[in-house]
N, C-alpha and C positions, 0 to 999 in steps of 0.2 A: 369545608364541610365533609372531611373524610370521615369514613366510618371508624368507630373506635373498636379496639379488640373486643371480641365477645359481644358486640352490639348486634341485636337481632335484626335480620334482614329476611323478609319472607319472599320466596321466589317460587313461582309455579309455572306449569306448562299447560297449554290448552290447544287441542287440535280442532280448528274451525270446521274442518270436513267439507269444504266446498264453497259454493258461490253465495252463501248467505253471510259473508263477512260484514257487509254493511249494516245488516239488520242484527247480527249477533254481538256487534261491538258494544252497544249499550248494556246488553245483558252480561257480557263479560266484565265490564267496568263495575256494574252493580255487585256482581259476585266478588270482585277484587275488594271492593269497599267493605262488603259484609265480612269477608274473611281476613281482612287487613293485610292484603297481598301488596307488596311494594313493586315487584316486577313480575310480569307475566310473559314468558316467551310463547309466541303463537306460530303455528304452522298450517300449511294448506289454506293460506289466505286467498289464493287465486288472484293476487295482485301482481301485475307483470311489470311494475316500475319501482323505483325508490321514491319514498315520500315520507314527509314529516307532518303530523297533524297535532296541533296543540289545543287543548281545552283547559278549563279551569282546574280540574283535578288530575288529569292524566295527559301524558305525552305519548304518541304513537309513533314508532319508527318502522317502516316497512321496507323489505328488500325483495326485489323480484328482477326477472330477466325478461326484456321485451319479447313478446311472442310466446312465453311460456306461462300459460294461464292455469295450469293444473298443479302448481306448487306455490311458492311464496312464503316467506317467514317474516317475523317481526318481533318487536317488544312493545308492550304496554307498560309504561313507567309512571309510578305515582309522582306527580309534579313536585311535591315537597322534598323529594330525594335527589332531584336533578342536580343539585349542587355537588353531589358525590359522584357524578358520572364524568369521567374524563373524556371518553369518546365513544361514538357509536359509528360503526363502519359497515354499510351494506356491501356485501361481496358478490352474491348472486341469489338465485331463487331458492337456495338451499342453506345459505350461510349468511349470518349477520353477526358482527362482533360488537360486544359491549365491554368497555373497560371501566371498571370502578376505582375510586380512590380509596 
């Protein structure tokens, strides 16, 4: 399921800006669907652990450092493109690595 040369992949970023991540996530996913965004990099999630959450349309990957609740990063990825993802590596509360095929 590798992306073909010149195939369109829509990538966006979104700053959550604080402790409303749990309530904003549905809003972000609705915005992604409306704008046809494939991958959204998110920051300031205030999540202090690494976690993966799967639902029908999107997979969420979070990277955080225990005890550091004022940062946190992650990706929200459209489930239908997951076959093109080689790897996702949470590194710390500021860095998460995504490898595409």
